[in-house]
FIMARTOR-927663 format. One line per 5 residues: number of its first residue (from 1); for each residue x, y, z of C-alpha. Coordinates in Angstrom, 1 decimal. Layout:
N
NUM	X,Y,Z | ...
This chain:
678
1	-72.3,-21.5,5.9 | -72.0,-20.1,2.3 | -74.0,-17.2,0.8 | -76.4,-19.5,-1.1 | -77.3,-21.4,2.1
6	-77.8,-18.2,4.0 | -80.1,-16.7,1.4 | -82.1,-20.0,1.1 | -82.7,-19.9,4.9 | -83.8,-16.3,4.4
11	-86.3,-17.5,1.8 | -87.9,-20.0,4.3 | -89.1,-16.9,6.2 | -91.8,-16.7,3.6 | -93.5,-19.5,5.5
16	-94.2,-17.2,8.5 | -97.1,-15.5,6.6 | -99.1,-18.6,5.7 | -98.4,-20.0,9.1 | -100.9,-17.4,10.6
21	-103.5,-18.5,8.0 | -103.0,-22.2,8.9 | -103.6,-21.5,12.5 | -106.8,-19.7,11.6 | -108.0,-22.8,9.6
26	-107.0,-25.0,12.2 | -109.0,-23.1,14.8 | -112.0,-22.9,12.3 | -111.9,-26.7,12.0 | -111.9,-27.2,15.8
31	-114.9,-24.9,16.1 | -116.8,-26.6,13.2 | -116.1,-30.0,14.6 | -117.3,-29.0,18.1 | -120.5,-27.8,16.6
36	-121.0,-31.0,14.7 | -120.3,-33.0,17.9 | -123.1,-31.1,19.6 | -125.4,-31.6,16.6 | -124.7,-35.4,16.5
41	-125.1,-35.7,20.4 | -128.5,-34.1,20.1 | -129.5,-36.5,17.3 | -128.3,-39.4,19.3 | -130.2,-38.4,22.3
46	-133.4,-38.1,20.4 | -133.1,-41.4,18.7 | -132.2,-43.1,22.1 | -135.4,-41.6,23.6 | -137.4,-43.0,20.8
51	-135.9,-46.5,21.5 | -137.3,-46.6,24.9 | -140.7,-47.4,23.2 | -138.9,-50.6,21.5 | -137.4,-52.3,24.6
56	-139.0,-55.6,23.6 | -136.8,-55.7,20.5 | -133.6,-55.7,22.4 | -132.5,-59.4,22.7 | -130.9,-59.2,26.1
61	-132.7,-57.7,29.1 | -131.2,-57.3,32.6 | -134.2,-58.8,34.3 | -133.6,-62.3,32.2 | -132.3,-64.6,34.9
66	-131.0,-67.1,32.3 | -128.7,-64.5,30.6 | -125.5,-65.9,32.0 | -122.3,-67.2,30.6 | -120.3,-66.1,27.7
71	-122.3,-65.2,24.6 | -122.0,-66.3,21.0 | -122.6,-63.8,18.1 | -124.2,-64.6,14.8 | -122.9,-62.6,11.8
76	-125.3,-61.9,9.0 | -124.0,-63.4,5.8 | -124.7,-61.8,2.5 | -124.4,-65.0,0.5 | -125.0,-68.7,1.0
81	-121.7,-70.4,1.9 | -121.0,-73.9,0.7 | -120.7,-76.6,3.2 | -117.1,-77.8,2.3 | -115.0,-77.1,5.4
86	-113.6,-73.7,4.2 | -114.1,-70.3,5.4 | -113.3,-68.4,2.2 | -116.9,-68.0,1.0 | -118.3,-66.5,4.2
91	-117.7,-62.9,3.1 | -116.3,-62.1,6.5 | -112.8,-61.2,7.5 | -110.7,-63.6,9.5 | -110.8,-61.1,12.3
96	-114.3,-62.0,13.0 | -113.1,-65.5,14.2 | -113.2,-65.9,18.0 | -110.5,-67.8,19.6 | -110.5,-70.6,22.5
101	-107.5,-72.0,24.1 | -107.2,-75.6,23.0 | -105.1,-78.5,24.4 | -102.8,-78.5,21.2 | -103.2,-74.9,20.1
106	-105.9,-72.3,19.5 | -109.4,-73.0,18.4 | -111.0,-70.4,16.2 | -114.7,-70.4,15.3 | -117.4,-68.2,13.9
111	-121.3,-68.4,13.6 | -123.2,-67.0,10.8 | -126.8,-66.5,9.7 | -128.3,-66.6,6.4 | -132.1,-66.8,5.8
116	-133.5,-69.5,8.1 | -130.2,-71.3,8.8 | -127.3,-71.0,11.2 | -123.8,-71.8,10.0 | -120.9,-73.0,12.2
121	-117.3,-72.9,11.2 | -114.4,-74.2,13.6 | -110.8,-74.5,13.1 | -109.1,-76.8,15.6 | -105.3,-77.1,16.0
126	-104.7,-80.8,16.8 | -101.3,-82.5,16.6 | -103.0,-86.0,16.3 | -106.5,-86.1,14.9 | -108.4,-89.2,16.4
131	-111.3,-90.3,14.2 | -114.2,-92.3,15.6 | -114.4,-96.0,15.1 | -117.3,-97.0,12.7 | -120.6,-96.8,14.4
136	-119.3,-95.1,17.7 | -119.9,-91.4,17.0 | -123.1,-91.6,19.0 | -121.4,-93.5,21.7 | -119.5,-91.3,24.3
141	-117.5,-93.3,26.9 | -113.9,-94.2,27.7 | -113.9,-97.1,25.4 | -114.8,-95.1,22.2 | -113.0,-91.8,22.7
146	-112.6,-89.5,19.5 | -112.2,-85.9,18.6 | -115.6,-84.2,18.5 | -117.2,-80.8,18.3 | -120.4,-80.0,20.1
151	-122.8,-77.0,19.7 | -124.8,-76.8,23.0 | -128.3,-75.5,22.6 | -130.4,-74.3,25.5 | -133.7,-72.7,25.9
156	-134.2,-72.3,29.7 | -135.7,-73.9,31.5 | -136.7,-76.8,29.4 | -134.6,-77.3,26.2 | -131.0,-78.6,26.6
161	-129.5,-80.5,23.8 | -126.2,-80.7,21.9 | -125.4,-81.1,18.2 | -122.5,-83.5,18.1 | -120.1,-83.5,15.1
166	-117.6,-86.3,14.9 | -116.0,-88.1,11.9 | -114.8,-91.5,10.9 | -112.9,-89.9,8.1 | -112.6,-86.5,6.4
171	-115.5,-85.4,4.2 | -119.3,-85.1,4.7 | -120.4,-86.3,8.0 | -123.6,-87.3,9.9 | -124.4,-85.1,12.8
176	-126.1,-86.3,15.9 | -128.4,-84.6,18.5 | -127.7,-85.6,22.1 | -130.7,-85.0,24.5 | -131.6,-86.4,27.7
181	-132.9,-89.5,26.1 | -129.7,-90.2,24.2 | -128.3,-89.6,20.7 | -130.2,-89.6,17.5 | -129.1,-88.5,13.9
186	-130.5,-85.5,12.3 | -130.6,-85.5,8.6 | -131.6,-81.7,8.4 | -128.1,-80.8,9.7 | -125.4,-80.7,6.8
191	-121.7,-80.9,8.0 | -118.3,-81.3,6.5 | -115.2,-82.4,8.2 | -111.9,-81.2,6.5 | -108.6,-82.6,7.6
196	-105.5,-80.1,7.6 | -102.4,-82.0,7.5 | -99.9,-81.0,10.2 | -102.3,-78.4,11.7 | -105.6,-80.1,12.8
201	-109.0,-80.1,11.1 | -111.9,-77.7,10.1 | -115.6,-78.2,10.5 | -118.4,-76.3,8.7 | -122.1,-77.2,9.5
206	-125.5,-75.8,8.6 | -128.3,-76.0,11.1 | -131.9,-74.9,10.7 | -132.5,-71.9,12.9 | -135.6,-73.3,14.2
211	-133.9,-76.3,15.8 | -131.6,-74.0,18.1 | -132.5,-72.6,21.3 | -131.9,-69.0,22.7 | -128.5,-69.9,24.3
216	-125.6,-71.4,22.3 | -122.2,-72.6,23.3 | -119.3,-74.4,21.7 | -117.5,-77.4,23.1 | -114.4,-79.0,21.5
221	-113.3,-82.4,22.8 | -109.8,-83.5,22.1 | -108.2,-86.9,22.8 | -104.7,-88.3,22.1 | -106.0,-91.9,21.5
226	-109.2,-94.0,21.3 | -109.2,-95.1,24.9 | -108.2,-91.8,26.6 | -111.0,-89.6,27.9 | -111.3,-86.5,25.9
231	-110.4,-83.0,27.3 | -113.1,-80.4,26.8 | -112.6,-76.8,25.7 | -115.7,-74.7,26.1 | -116.8,-71.2,25.1
236	-118.6,-70.8,28.4 | -117.6,-71.3,32.0 | -121.0,-71.5,33.6 | -123.3,-74.4,33.6 | -125.3,-73.1,30.8
241	-124.0,-71.0,27.8 | -124.8,-67.4,27.3 | -127.7,-65.9,25.1 | -127.1,-66.2,21.4 | -126.9,-62.6,20.0
246	-127.5,-61.5,16.4 | -128.7,-58.5,14.7 | -132.4,-57.7,15.1 | -134.3,-57.2,11.8 | -136.7,-54.8,13.5
251	-134.0,-52.7,15.0 | -132.0,-52.8,11.7 | -135.1,-51.3,9.9 | -135.4,-48.9,12.6 | -131.7,-47.8,12.3
256	-132.0,-47.7,8.5 | -134.8,-45.2,8.7 | -132.9,-42.8,10.9 | -129.4,-43.1,9.4 | -128.8,-40.0,7.3
261	-126.4,-40.1,4.3 | -122.8,-40.2,5.5 | -123.9,-41.4,9.0 | -123.5,-44.8,10.6 | -125.9,-45.8,13.2
266	-125.0,-48.7,15.5 | -127.0,-50.3,18.3 | -125.6,-52.8,21.0 | -127.1,-54.7,23.8 | -125.8,-54.3,27.4
271	-122.8,-56.5,26.7 | -121.7,-54.3,23.7 | -122.9,-56.9,21.0 | -123.9,-55.2,17.8 | -127.6,-55.9,17.3
276	-128.3,-53.3,14.5 | -126.2,-51.3,12.1 | -127.1,-49.0,9.1 | -125.4,-46.5,7.0 | -121.7,-45.7,6.4
281	-119.2,-42.9,7.0 | -117.0,-43.7,3.9 | -116.2,-40.6,1.9 | -116.8,-40.3,-1.8 | -114.0,-41.5,-4.1
286	-113.3,-38.0,-5.2 | -113.9,-35.3,-2.6 | -113.8,-31.8,-4.0 | -111.2,-29.8,-2.0 | -109.5,-32.8,-0.4
291	-105.8,-33.0,0.0 | -104.5,-36.2,-1.8 | -101.1,-35.7,-3.2 | -98.0,-36.5,-1.1 | -96.4,-33.1,-0.5
296	-99.6,-31.2,0.5 | -100.6,-34.2,2.6 | -97.3,-34.0,4.6 | -97.9,-30.3,5.2 | -101.5,-31.0,6.0
301	-100.7,-33.6,8.6 | -98.1,-31.2,10.2 | -100.7,-28.4,10.7 | -104.0,-30.1,11.6 | -104.7,-31.6,15.0
306	-103.9,-35.3,14.7 | -106.5,-36.9,16.9 | -106.9,-40.6,17.4 | -106.6,-43.1,14.6 | -109.9,-43.5,12.6
311	-109.6,-47.4,12.8 | -110.5,-47.1,16.5 | -114.0,-46.0,15.4 | -114.6,-48.9,13.0 | -117.0,-51.6,13.9
316	-115.4,-54.5,15.7 | -115.1,-57.6,13.5 | -116.0,-59.9,16.3 | -119.5,-58.2,16.7 | -118.8,-56.9,20.1
321	-118.0,-53.3,20.4 | -115.4,-52.5,23.0 | -114.6,-49.0,22.1 | -114.2,-46.6,25.1 | -117.1,-44.5,24.1
326	-119.4,-47.7,23.9 | -118.4,-48.7,27.3 | -119.1,-45.3,28.8 | -122.5,-45.3,27.2 | -123.2,-48.7,28.7
331	-122.4,-47.4,32.0 | -125.1,-44.7,31.5 | -122.8,-41.8,30.4 | -123.2,-40.0,27.0 | -120.0,-39.2,25.3
336	-118.6,-37.6,22.2 | -115.3,-38.1,20.5 | -113.6,-37.8,17.1 | -110.9,-39.7,15.1 | -108.9,-38.9,12.1
341	-107.9,-41.2,9.2 | -104.2,-41.5,8.7 | -104.8,-42.4,5.0 | -107.2,-39.6,3.9 | -106.8,-37.0,6.7
346	-110.6,-36.9,7.1 | -112.2,-36.9,10.7 | -115.0,-38.9,12.0 | -117.1,-37.6,14.8 | -118.6,-40.2,17.2
351	-121.6,-39.7,19.7 | -122.6,-42.5,22.1 | -125.8,-42.5,24.1 | -127.2,-44.9,26.5 | -130.6,-46.4,25.7
356	-132.4,-46.5,29.0 | -135.7,-47.7,30.4 | -136.3,-46.0,33.5 | -133.1,-46.1,35.4 | -131.7,-49.2,33.6
361	-129.5,-49.3,30.5 | -130.7,-51.9,27.9 | -128.2,-50.9,25.3 | -126.0,-48.3,23.6 | -126.7,-46.1,20.5
366	-123.6,-44.9,18.5 | -123.7,-42.4,15.8 | -120.7,-41.8,13.5 | -120.4,-39.1,10.9 | -117.6,-37.9,8.7
371	-116.6,-34.2,8.6 | -116.3,-34.0,5.0 | -119.7,-32.4,4.5 | -119.4,-29.5,6.8 | -115.6,-29.0,6.5
376	-115.2,-29.2,2.7 | -114.5,-25.4,2.9 | -111.7,-26.1,5.3 | -110.1,-28.6,3.0 | -110.3,-26.4,0.0
381	-109.0,-23.3,1.8 | -106.1,-25.4,3.3 | -105.4,-26.9,0.2 | -105.1,-23.6,-1.8 | -103.1,-22.2,1.1
386	-100.6,-25.1,0.9 | -100.4,-24.9,-2.9 | -99.9,-21.1,-2.9 | -97.3,-21.4,0.0 | -95.4,-24.0,-1.7
391	-95.3,-22.2,-5.0 | -94.5,-18.8,-3.4 | -91.8,-20.4,-1.3 | -90.3,-22.2,-4.3 | -90.3,-19.1,-6.3
396	-88.6,-17.0,-3.7 | -86.1,-19.9,-3.0 | -85.3,-20.3,-6.6 | -84.9,-16.5,-7.1 | -82.7,-16.1,-4.0
401	-80.7,-19.2,-4.9 | -80.3,-17.9,-8.4 | -79.0,-14.5,-7.1 | -76.9,-16.2,-4.4 | -75.4,-18.5,-7.1
406	-74.5,-15.5,-9.4 | -73.1,-13.5,-6.5 | -71.2,-16.4,-5.2 | -69.8,-17.2,-8.6 | -68.5,-13.6,-8.9
411	-66.8,-13.7,-5.5 | -65.6,-17.3,-6.2 | -64.0,-16.2,-9.5 | -62.4,-13.2,-7.7 | -60.9,-15.5,-5.0
416	-59.6,-18.0,-7.8 | -58.1,-15.2,-9.8 | -56.3,-13.7,-6.7 | -55.0,-17.2,-5.7 | -53.8,-17.8,-9.3
421	-52.1,-14.5,-9.4 | -50.2,-15.2,-6.1 | -49.2,-18.8,-7.3 | -48.1,-17.7,-10.7 | -46.5,-14.4,-9.6
426	-48.7,-12.5,-11.9 | -49.5,-9.8,-9.4 | -50.3,-7.1,-11.9 | -53.1,-8.9,-13.7 | -56.6,-7.3,-13.7
431	-59.0,-9.3,-11.5 | -62.7,-10.1,-12.5 | -65.5,-7.6,-11.8 | -62.9,-4.8,-11.6 | -65.2,-2.6,-13.8
436	-68.4,-3.2,-11.9 | -69.8,-0.4,-9.8 | -71.1,-2.6,-6.8 | -69.3,-3.7,-3.7 | -67.8,-6.8,-5.4
441	-66.4,-4.4,-8.0 | -64.8,-2.3,-5.1 | -63.4,-5.4,-3.6 | -61.9,-6.4,-6.9 | -60.3,-3.1,-7.4
446	-58.9,-3.2,-3.8 | -57.5,-6.7,-4.4 | -55.9,-5.5,-7.5 | -54.2,-2.5,-5.8 | -53.0,-4.9,-3.0
451	-51.6,-7.2,-5.6 | -49.8,-4.5,-7.4 | -48.1,-3.3,-4.3 | -47.3,-6.8,-3.3 | -45.8,-7.4,-6.9
456	-43.6,-4.3,-6.5 | -42.5,-5.4,-3.2 | -41.7,-8.9,-4.4 | -39.8,-7.5,-7.4 | -37.8,-5.4,-5.1
461	-37.0,-8.5,-2.9 | -36.0,-10.6,-6.0 | -33.6,-7.9,-7.2 | -32.3,-7.1,-3.7 | -29.8,-10.0,-3.6
466	-28.3,-9.0,-7.0 | -28.1,-5.4,-6.0 | -26.4,-6.0,-2.7 | -23.9,-8.5,-4.1 | -23.1,-6.0,-6.9
471	-22.8,-3.1,-4.5 | -21.1,-4.9,-1.7 | -18.4,-6.8,-3.9 | -16.1,-3.8,-4.6 | -15.9,-2.7,-0.8
476	-15.5,-6.3,0.1 | -12.6,-6.7,-2.4 | -11.0,-3.6,-1.0 | -11.3,-4.9,2.7 | -10.0,-8.3,1.6
481	-7.0,-7.0,-0.2 | -6.1,-4.7,2.7 | -6.3,-7.6,5.2 | -4.1,-9.7,2.8 | -1.5,-6.8,2.8
486	-1.8,-6.4,6.4 | -0.6,-9.9,6.8 | 2.9,-9.0,5.5 | 3.2,-6.2,8.0 | 4.9,-7.0,11.4
491	2.0,-7.3,13.9 | 1.9,-8.2,17.6 | 0.0,-11.2,18.8 | -3.3,-9.4,19.6 | -3.2,-7.4,16.3
496	-2.5,-10.6,14.3 | -5.6,-12.3,16.1 | -7.8,-9.4,15.2 | -6.6,-9.4,11.5 | -7.3,-13.2,11.2
501	-10.7,-12.7,12.6 | -11.4,-10.0,10.2 | -10.3,-12.0,7.2 | -12.5,-14.9,8.4 | -15.5,-12.4,8.6
506	-14.6,-11.2,5.1 | -14.5,-14.7,3.8 | -17.9,-15.5,5.2 | -19.4,-12.3,3.8 | -17.9,-13.3,0.3
511	-19.8,-16.6,0.5 | -23.0,-14.9,1.5 | -22.7,-12.6,-1.6 | -21.9,-15.5,-3.8 | -25.1,-17.4,-2.5
516	-27.2,-14.2,-2.9 | -25.9,-13.8,-6.6 | -26.5,-17.4,-7.4 | -30.2,-17.1,-7.7 | -29.7,-14.2,-10.3
521	-27.2,-16.2,-12.1 | -29.6,-19.2,-12.3 | -32.3,-17.0,-13.7 | -30.0,-15.7,-16.3 | -28.8,-19.1,-17.2
526	-32.3,-20.4,-17.6 | -33.1,-17.4,-20.0 | -29.9,-18.1,-22.2 | -29.1,-21.7,-21.8 | -29.6,-23.8,-25.0
531	-31.8,-26.8,-24.2 | -30.3,-30.1,-25.2 | -31.6,-33.7,-25.1 | -30.0,-36.1,-22.6 | -30.8,-39.2,-20.6
536	-31.9,-38.4,-17.1 | -31.3,-41.9,-15.9 | -27.5,-41.7,-16.9 | -27.2,-38.2,-15.3 | -28.7,-39.4,-12.1
541	-26.6,-42.5,-11.9 | -23.2,-40.6,-12.4 | -24.4,-37.8,-10.0 | -25.3,-40.3,-7.2 | -22.0,-42.1,-7.6
546	-20.3,-38.7,-7.1 | -22.4,-38.2,-3.9 | -21.1,-41.4,-2.5 | -17.6,-40.3,-3.0 | -18.2,-36.8,-1.4
551	-20.4,-37.7,1.5 | -18.8,-40.7,3.0 | -20.7,-40.6,6.1 | -24.1,-41.2,4.3 | -25.4,-43.9,2.2
556	-27.1,-43.2,-1.1 | -29.6,-45.4,-2.9 | -30.9,-44.9,-6.4 | -34.1,-46.8,-7.3 | -35.6,-46.7,-10.8
561	-37.5,-49.1,-13.1 | -36.8,-47.0,-16.2 | -34.1,-48.0,-18.7 | -33.9,-44.5,-20.1 | -35.4,-41.0,-19.0
566	-35.4,-38.8,-22.1 | -35.3,-35.2,-21.0 | -34.8,-31.9,-22.8 | -33.1,-29.0,-20.9 | -29.9,-28.2,-19.2
571	-28.3,-31.2,-17.3 | -26.0,-28.9,-15.5 | -28.8,-26.9,-14.0 | -30.6,-30.1,-13.0 | -27.5,-31.4,-11.4
576	-27.3,-28.1,-9.5 | -30.9,-28.5,-8.5 | -30.3,-32.1,-7.2 | -27.1,-30.8,-5.4 | -29.4,-28.4,-3.4
581	-31.8,-31.2,-2.5 | -29.0,-33.6,-1.5 | -27.2,-30.9,0.5 | -30.4,-30.3,2.3 | -30.9,-33.9,3.0
586	-27.4,-34.3,4.4 | -27.7,-31.5,6.7 | -30.8,-32.8,8.3 | -29.8,-36.6,8.5 | -27.2,-38.2,10.6
591	-24.1,-40.3,10.0 | -25.0,-43.7,8.5 | -28.4,-42.8,7.3 | -29.7,-43.7,3.9 | -30.6,-40.9,1.5
596	-33.2,-42.4,-1.0 | -33.3,-41.1,-4.6 | -36.1,-42.4,-6.9 | -36.9,-41.8,-10.5 | -40.2,-42.7,-12.0
601	-42.8,-41.9,-14.5 | -46.4,-40.8,-14.2 | -48.8,-39.4,-16.8 | -46.2,-38.0,-19.2 | -43.9,-36.7,-16.4
606	-40.7,-37.8,-14.8 | -40.7,-37.8,-11.1 | -37.5,-37.3,-9.1 | -37.8,-37.8,-5.3 | -35.1,-37.2,-2.6
611	-36.1,-38.8,0.8 | -34.0,-38.5,4.0 | -34.7,-39.4,7.6 | -34.8,-36.6,10.0 | -37.1,-33.9,11.6
616	-40.5,-33.3,10.0 | -41.2,-30.1,8.2 | -43.3,-27.5,10.3 | -46.7,-27.4,8.8 | -46.7,-23.5,8.8
621	-43.4,-23.5,6.7 | -44.5,-26.0,4.0 | -46.0,-23.4,1.7 | -43.1,-20.9,2.2 | -40.3,-23.4,2.2
626	-39.2,-22.6,-1.5 | -39.4,-18.8,-1.0 | -36.2,-16.8,-1.1 | -34.6,-16.0,2.2 | -36.5,-18.7,4.0
631	-34.8,-21.4,6.2 | -35.9,-23.9,8.9 | -32.3,-24.6,10.0 | -30.8,-24.0,13.3 | -30.7,-20.3,14.3
636	-26.9,-20.7,15.0 | -26.1,-21.8,11.5 | -24.2,-19.2,9.6 | -23.9,-21.3,6.3 | -27.3,-20.7,4.9
641	-29.6,-17.9,4.1 | -32.5,-20.1,2.8 | -31.6,-19.6,-1.0 | -30.9,-23.3,-1.8 | -34.5,-24.6,-2.2
646	-35.4,-21.3,-3.8 | -32.7,-21.9,-6.4 | -34.0,-25.5,-6.9 | -37.4,-24.1,-7.4 | -36.2,-21.7,-10.2
651	-34.5,-24.7,-11.9 | -37.6,-26.9,-11.7 | -40.0,-24.2,-12.9 | -37.5,-23.2,-15.6 | -37.9,-26.7,-17.0
656	-41.6,-26.4,-16.9 | -41.9,-28.5,-13.9 | -42.6,-28.1,-10.1 | -41.2,-29.1,-6.8 | -42.9,-29.9,-3.5
661	-42.0,-31.1,0.0 | -43.9,-33.7,2.2 | -43.4,-35.3,5.5 | -43.1,-39.0,5.4 | -42.8,-41.7,8.2
666	-39.6,-40.8,10.0 | -38.3,-38.1,7.5 | -39.0,-35.7,4.6 | -39.4,-36.2,0.9 | -38.8,-33.5,-1.8
671	-40.4,-34.4,-5.2 | -39.6,-32.8,-8.5 | -42.1,-33.1,-11.4 | -40.6,-32.7,-14.8 | -42.5,-32.9,-18.1
676	-41.2,-35.4,-20.8 | -40.4,-34.1,-24.2 | -42.9,-34.5,-26.9
């Protein structure tokens, strides 16, 4: 991990300080919310006690023997819907539609009330809509089967009739009332049958409220043809439908009087059907101190207690409240709970209280209140804390990051300068920050001292071969001449053998001194040679031809797409460089192997490559391969001191180029990069 990242992580420690403040604010919120829950529970208990005096206003009583079957719920409509077979003008969400299982798919329906009329909307999934034959809608037998919808109206124990809706064709239809005496049309009922191709049909009807009983049920009859008896799908399973439930005007007025601003009051019957509702818990559009922007909201959500999603506290679209706290209240147990909105982050506190007459529960009272009023101080404090924390952290992070960038750039410049000095053999150059008085300056001066010592040592090594060859040449000449003279003296067999061995050693020593002085001669030649223009392609072709004559056990292949390779320098030295590379390739290949020599051009440079099969280069030696006195040959070899590639490097760099070695598939490739003349 670099220095900038380390200091950036250190800057994040500034978040530890506001963390304690966030914990305090969180505990404060919990305490305030608990206090609000107690207050709301007390209010709910007081209102529920006052409702015991209004038991007659509750539509469903436990002592009603006829309250059986599944109930239908009537939604209060804000506007008068048109009787056209469509649901879009009911001002209700489609979630308010209840569902029955039909023969060909789901049956969805809803009942609404507006003024003195009851509205019915039904969607029927039907693969094959069967319309009634003319004049047969009021006839119900196996010979005149058709798709129908019936609204069963019962007022136990006397009234029991069904409003029958059938169609001879899509459009406005005539409805009939079936009683114990038979069918009769009813002009006060308006209905419209809307065909939906490929899906079924829709029915919308308006019925005067005074014509309906206390219990309502829906029956949908579906048939596949005009003679097959219809299959009935009903909203109730008992003999009689359940009690029709809707909101009570008296209880709604009672709730409106007691619902405080920012509070929602809901009353349900014993089955959870909503019979009164007043008030709302929606927050103002712009709450002072609220947290709205994205970044603070993310921090806010990570700090506050999440709670359950607030949609669980919203009124059920079907009209029947199924929330856990409502069910507990209907079981006679008061409860409090809270929910938090994922969109705004605001909490809603809920208190549910059973409404009891004696020991019997006749309904449930639910109070809901937003926490924005009493927790606005929490929001303001947390918002300010988040903003200050973000700003302080950003300032600290930017400052530390800037300092780390400045410091790392100094260290990086020092590292690059040291690497450049090693690569360019400029070991006596002054490194950056050498005059600074801090630790980086001390490090720079230490590096400079080490580089100067290394430069002196390298200079000593460079001149060592020349000095040794110069100092040893005269003693070697004396030894050689003495051995030659000794050959003319009479010697026994043992002495002659020793003299021959001594002469062989002297010859090897002479070759070693010649190789050691070759690098010095190359450096001198590079300094004094007069550059000349020549064609590198022609030089390579003649040189490779000579290699084929010299190394008969190897095959040489020259490949180039260039017609000419203009070059300026010393062709003799470049041939000497190529000799070193070819000699190296021959030594590390076997008889019959192909040594590939390529010449190409790339970005204003000529590329010479020599490739040979053989063992790969050790990875640890690739950077030292072209240094003086370095060799990767067999330890038993007495012909090489590791100066050949060093001489090749001197010649390549003397011509302004470079040399490198790489492992290839099944061998090694040496590449020489030479700049073309302008």
